[in-house]
C-alpha positions in Angstrom: 109.4 117.1 83.4 106.7 118.3 85.4 104.2 117.5 88.2 101.3 115.3 88.0 97.8 117.1 87.5 96.1 115.4 90.3 97.6 114.9 93.7 97.9 112.0 95.9 95.4 110.7 97.6 95.1 111.7 101.1 93.5 108.2 102.2 96.5 106.8 100.5 99.1 109.0 102.7 97.4 108.1 106.1 98.4 104.8 105.5 101.4 105.1 104.0 102.5 107.3 106.9 101.3 104.3 108.8 103.7 102.0 106.8 106.4 104.5 107.0 106.5 104.5 110.8 106.2 100.8 111.1 108.8 100.5 108.8 111.0 102.7 111.1 110.3 100.4 113.9 111.3 96.9 111.8 114.1 98.4 110.4 115.2 99.1 114.4 114.7 95.7 115.2 116.5 94.0 112.0 119.6 95.9 112.6 119.6 95.0 116.7 119.1 91.5 116.2 121.5 91.5 113.7 124.4 93.3 115.5 123.3 91.5 118.8 123.9 88.2 117.3 127.3 88.8 115.3 128.9 90.7 118.3 127.9 87.4 120.5 128.7 84.9 117.7 131.0 86.8 115.5 129.5 84.5 112.5 128.4 86.0 109.4 126.5 82.4 108.8 124.4 83.4 112.3 123.9 86.8 110.7 122.3 86.2 107.6 120.6 83.3 108.9 118.7 85.6 110.8 117.8 87.6 107.7 116.8 84.4 105.9 114.3 83.3 108.6 113.1 87.1 108.5 112.4 86.5 104.9 111.5 82.6 103.7 108.3 82.1 105.4 106.7 85.8 103.9 108.3 84.5 100.6 107.0 80.8 100.5 103.7 82.3 102.0 102.9 85.2 100.0 100.9 83.5 96.7 98.3 82.6 99.5 98.5 85.8 101.1 98.1 87.4 97.5 95.0 85.3 96.9 93.3 86.5 100.2 94.1 89.6 99.3 91.9 89.5 96.1 89.3 87.2 98.0 88.9 89.0 101.2 89.0 92.7 102.3 92.5 94.0 101.8 92.1 96.3 104.9 91.5 93.6 107.2 94.3 91.5 105.6 96.5 94.6 106.4 95.5 94.8 110.0 95.8 91.3 110.6 99.1 91.0 109.4 100.6 93.8 111.2 98.8 92.5 114.0 100.2 89.0 113.8 103.8 90.3 112.8 103.8 91.7 116.2 103.6 88.7 117.7 106.9 86.9 116.8 108.6 90.4 118.2 106.4 89.4 121.8 107.5 85.9 121.5 111.4 86.8 121.4 110.8 90.1 123.8 109.4 87.4 126.7 112.1 85.1 126.2 114.8 87.4 126.6 113.2 89.0 129.5 113.0 85.6 131.3 116.6 85.3 130.6 117.0 83.1 127.6 119.0 84.7 124.8 119.6 81.6 122.6 120.0 82.2 119.0 116.9 79.8 117.9 114.9 82.3 119.7 115.6 84.9 117.1 115.1 82.7 114.2 111.9 81.3 115.7 110.5 84.8 116.3 111.8 86.6 113.2 110.0 83.7 111.3 106.7 83.9 113.0 106.5 88.0 112.2 107.3 86.9 108.5 104.2 84.4 108.1 102.0 87.4 108.8 103.7 90.0 106.4 102.4 87.4 103.8 99.2 88.8 104.5 100.2 92.2 104.8 102.6 92.9 102.0 100.5 91.8 98.9 97.3 93.8 100.6 99.1 97.0 100.8 100.6 96.6 97.3 97.3 96.3 95.8 95.4 98.7 97.4 97.9 101.4 95.7 95.8 100.5 92.9 92.4 100.7 94.6 93.4 104.5 96.0 94.9 105.9 92.9 94.7 106.8 89.3 97.0 105.3 87.0 99.2 108.5 86.6 100.1 108.4 90.4 101.5 104.9 90.1 104.8 106.0 89.4 104.6 108.7 92.4 103.2 106.1 94.6 105.9 103.8 93.8 108.4 106.2 95.1 106.6 106.6 98.1 106.1 103.0 99.0 109.9 102.3 98.3 110.5 105.1 100.8 108.5 102.9 103.5 111.3 100.5 102.6 114.2 102.8 102.5 113.7 104.3 106.2 114.5 100.8 107.5 118.0 101.5 105.9 118.0 105.6 106.7 116.6 106.4 110.1 116.7 102.9 111.4 120.1 101.7 111.7 121.2 105.1 113.2 118.8 105.2 115.9 119.2 101.9 116.7 122.7 102.0 116.9 122.5 104.7 119.8 119.5 102.6 121.2 121.7 99.7 122.0 124.7 102.0 123.0 122.3 103.2 126.0 119.4 100.4 126.4 119.3 96.5 126.4 117.9 95.3 123.1 114.6 94.8 124.8 113.8 98.5 124.6 114.1 98.3 120.4 111.5 95.5 120.4 109.0 97.0 122.6 109.5 100.2 120.3 108.8 98.0 117.0 105.9 96.7 118.6 104.6 100.0 118.9 104.5 101.0 115.5 102.8 98.3 114.4 100.0 99.5 116.3 100.0 103.0 114.8 99.9 101.1 111.5 96.9 99.5 112.3 95.3 102.7 113.6 95.9 104.6 110.2 94.3 101.3 108.2 91.5 101.6 110.7 91.0 105.6 110.3 90.7 105.2 106.4 88.7 101.6 106.2 85.3 102.7 105.6 86.3 105.1 102.6 88.2 102.4 101.0 86.4 100.8 97.7 88.5 97.4 96.7 88.1 96.2 93.2 86.5 92.6 93.2 87.2 89.5 90.8 84.9 88.8 88.2 83.7 85.5 89.9 84.3 85.9 93.7 82.8 82.6 94.6 85.3 80.3 92.4 86.9 78.8 95.6 90.2 80.1 97.1 92.3 77.1 95.4 91.0 77.8 91.9 91.5 81.5 92.4 94.9 81.0 93.5 95.8 78.9 90.5 94.2 81.3 88.4 96.9 84.1 89.6 100.1 81.9 88.6 98.1 81.1 85.2 97.4 84.9 84.7 101.0 85.9 85.3 102.5 83.3 83.5 100.8 83.8 80.0 102.4 86.9 79.9 105.8 85.9 78.3 107.5 89.3 78.5 106.4 89.4 82.4 108.2 86.1 83.1 111.3 86.6 81.4 111.6 90.5 83.1 111.0 88.5 86.7 113.6 85.9 85.8 115.9 88.5 85.4 114.8 90.3 88.3 115.8 87.1 89.9 119.3 86.8 88.9 119.7 90.4 90.0 118.5 90.3 93.2 120.6 87.1 94.1 123.5 89.2 93.8 122.1 92.2 95.5 120.5 89.8 98.5 124.6 89.7 99.1 124.6 93.0 100.3 121.6 92.8 102.6 122.7 89.7 104.1 126.5 90.6 104.7 126.0 94.7 105.2 126.8 94.4 108.7 129.9 91.4 108.5 131.7 93.4 106.1 132.0 96.6 108.1 131.8 95.3 112.0 135.3 93.7 111.7 136.8 97.7 111.6 133.9 99.8 113.3 131.5 99.3 116.1 127.8 99.1 116.1 127.1 103.1 116.3 129.5 103.4 113.2 128.1 100.8 111.0 124.5 102.2 112.0 126.0 106.0 110.8 127.6 104.8 107.7 124.4 102.4 106.8 122.0 105.3 107.4 124.3 107.8 105.0 124.3 105.3 102.5 120.8 105.0 102.5 120.0 108.7 102.1 120.4 107.6 98.6 117.4 105.9 98.4 115.6 108.8 100.3 116.5 111.5 97.5 116.0 109.1 94.7 112.4 107.7 95.7 111.5 111.7 96.9 112.6 112.6 93.2 110.4 109.6 91.8 107.2 110.5 94.3 107.6 114.3 93.4 108.0 114.1 89.7 106.4 112.3 86.8 108.6 110.4 84.5 107.1 109.3 81.3 110.5 107.9 79.8 111.0 104.6 78.4 111.0 102.5 81.6 113.2 99.9 80.1 115.7 102.3 79.4 115.7 103.6 82.9 115.8 100.2 84.4 118.8 98.9 82.3 120.8 102.6 82.8 120.1 102.6 86.6 121.1 98.9 87.2 124.2 99.5 85.7 125.2 102.5 87.8 124.1 100.3 90.6 126.6 97.3 89.5 129.5 100.0 89.5 129.0 101.1 93.1 128.3 97.7 94.2 131.5 96.5 92.9 133.2 99.5 94.5 131.6 99.1 97.7 133.6 95.9 98.5 137.0 97.3 97.4 137.7 99.7 100.5 137.9 99.2 104.4 138.1 103.2 104.3 134.5 104.2 105.9 134.0 107.5 104.3 134.8 105.6 100.8 132.3 102.6 102.0 129.6 104.8 102.7 130.2 107.1 99.4 130.0 104.4 97.6 126.6 102.5 99.5 125.1 106.1 99.0 125.4 105.9 95.1 124.2 102.2 95.1 121.3 102.8 97.3 120.4 106.0 95.2 120.1 104.0 91.9 117.9 101.3 93.3 114.7 103.3 93.3 115.0 103.6 89.8 115.2 100.2 89.1 112.3 99.2 91.4 110.1 101.9 90.1 110.6 101.1 86.2 110.0 97.4 87.2 107.0 98.2 89.3 105.6 100.5 86.2 105.8 98.2 83.6 104.1 95.4 85.6 101.3 97.6 87.2 100.3 98.5 83.6 100.2 95.1 82.6 98.0 93.6 85.1 93.8 94.0 86.0 93.3 95.6 89.5 90.9 92.8 90.3 94.0 90.2 90.2 96.7 92.4 91.5 97.0 91.1 95.1 97.8 87.6 93.4 99.9 88.8 90.6 102.2 91.1 93.2 102.5 87.9 95.5 103.4 85.7 92.5 106.1 89.0 91.1 107.4 88.6 94.6 107.8 84.7 94.8 109.8 84.9 91.2 111.7 88.1 91.6 113.1 87.1 95.3 113.9 83.4 94.6 117.3 84.8 93.9 117.7 86.7 96.9 116.3 83.5 98.8 119.2 82.0 97.6 121.5 84.6 98.4 120.5 84.9 102.2 121.2 80.5 102.3 124.1 80.7 100.7 125.8 84.3 101.9 126.9 83.3 105.3 128.6 80.0 104.5 130.5 81.6 101.4 131.7 84.4 103.7 132.6 82.2 106.6 134.1 79.2 104.5 135.3 80.1 101.2 136.0 83.9 100.3 137.1 85.2 104.0 139.9 82.3 104.5 141.2 83.2 101.1 141.8 87.1 102.2 143.1 86.3 105.6 146.5 87.4 105.9 148.0 84.0 104.9 145.4 83.0 102.7 146.1 82.0 99.1 144.6 85.5 97.4 146.2 88.0 100.2 149.3 88.7 97.9 147.5 88.9 94.5 143.7 90.3 95.2 144.6 91.4 98.7 147.0 93.6 97.5 144.1 95.8 96.1 141.2 95.3 98.3 142.8 94.6 101.4 143.7 91.2 104.0 141.8 90.4 107.1 138.5 89.7 108.5 135.7 90.6 106.3 137.6 91.0 103.2 136.5 88.1 101.6 133.2 89.6 101.6 134.5 92.4 100.3 135.5 90.3 97.2 132.1 88.4 96.8 130.9 92.4 96.8 133.6 93.4 93.6 132.1 90.1 91.9 128.3 90.5 92.4 128.7 94.1 91.2 130.4 92.9 87.7 127.6 90.8 87.3 125.0 92.8 87.9 126.7 95.2 85.3 126.9 92.4 82.6 122.9 92.1 83.4 122.2 95.6 82.7 124.3 95.8 79.7 121.9 92.7 78.1 118.5 93.7 79.3 117.8 96.1 76.8 118.8 93.5 73.9 116.2 91.0 75.1 113.3 91.5 72.6 110.7 90.4 75.2 111.5 93.1 77.7 111.9 95.7 75.1 108.5 94.9 74.1 107.3 95.7 77.3 108.2 99.5 77.3 
């Protein structure tokens, strides 16, 4: 295993840096708003609804955003996306400063920001292909995932301490500033970026929109891979929406922030490893094995209320995810023409993240109404399963994690047996 012959483009690294800082800011807000809402309501449903509203508009609109990314200047789309995303935070900030603090304000604000993420994200993904050679795709994927991992690595511990000393409005202002920086980095390299054009750029928006779907669904192996990924994201979606409600019943916001930061360090190490070294192994084998590791530690994650053990299991779970994501991205990127990458990446997100959307919608209700009551001190399962994973507030969420981890492991075991996915290697 050696380093790549060609270094990664400086232009890519400038844009990546802006997105890295913006990711930290977005993570500050996501953590702060979730904790703020849970501490006021003690409801896993409210906590998960904030995540749902922050995710759903972007999810639904990404196919349109992807078509725009192929039809118009991707650099402009990135800047408009970052600018629009900041408007949702400005909305929350202004109403909070005026004395209003109802939950609907948070729902509306994060939903508005999410609308513009649908413009920014496909353009950012597609610009990787504009800026880099194929041999650097895996490295770029590792670095791009690093911008995602900082939301869990740096942001929680910073946000936890900020909320201890300042009001939530300070966190919102900082996030708005990071969007401004991201726009500036795109401006800095705008003139030197060259975008691949579709062969027929004048076919019309809706014609190109439909072509993206036809292009994707014409590739059976790709659709099956994305369907399996959607099943996996359904189970993993529970961690994203219930991480806080699992820990906050036995820890404060600062402890949650420290635990989440240490756990996410696993993603940092793995993303750094992938970004620094070229990996030419069988990507299907990497996908199956890393997903199996993630499933094991996902299940263990829900078994304890010892913050040290929970953090350790979280670290190992997050360490496996970049290998899962990179193998999927490389398998897809090598089989998609550059001129349609914006559309295809948006459709990839639409299919693969469908399971996550369902998880976000169900997680809070399942936790509050079904699983948590089962493991209260007088719950139905308190004398059986409760003897192994504990009883009390949040332990039902632990049971959800145990079940989900086992199902992720079983999915991993069966991936390499699917001939259609094996043909992608």
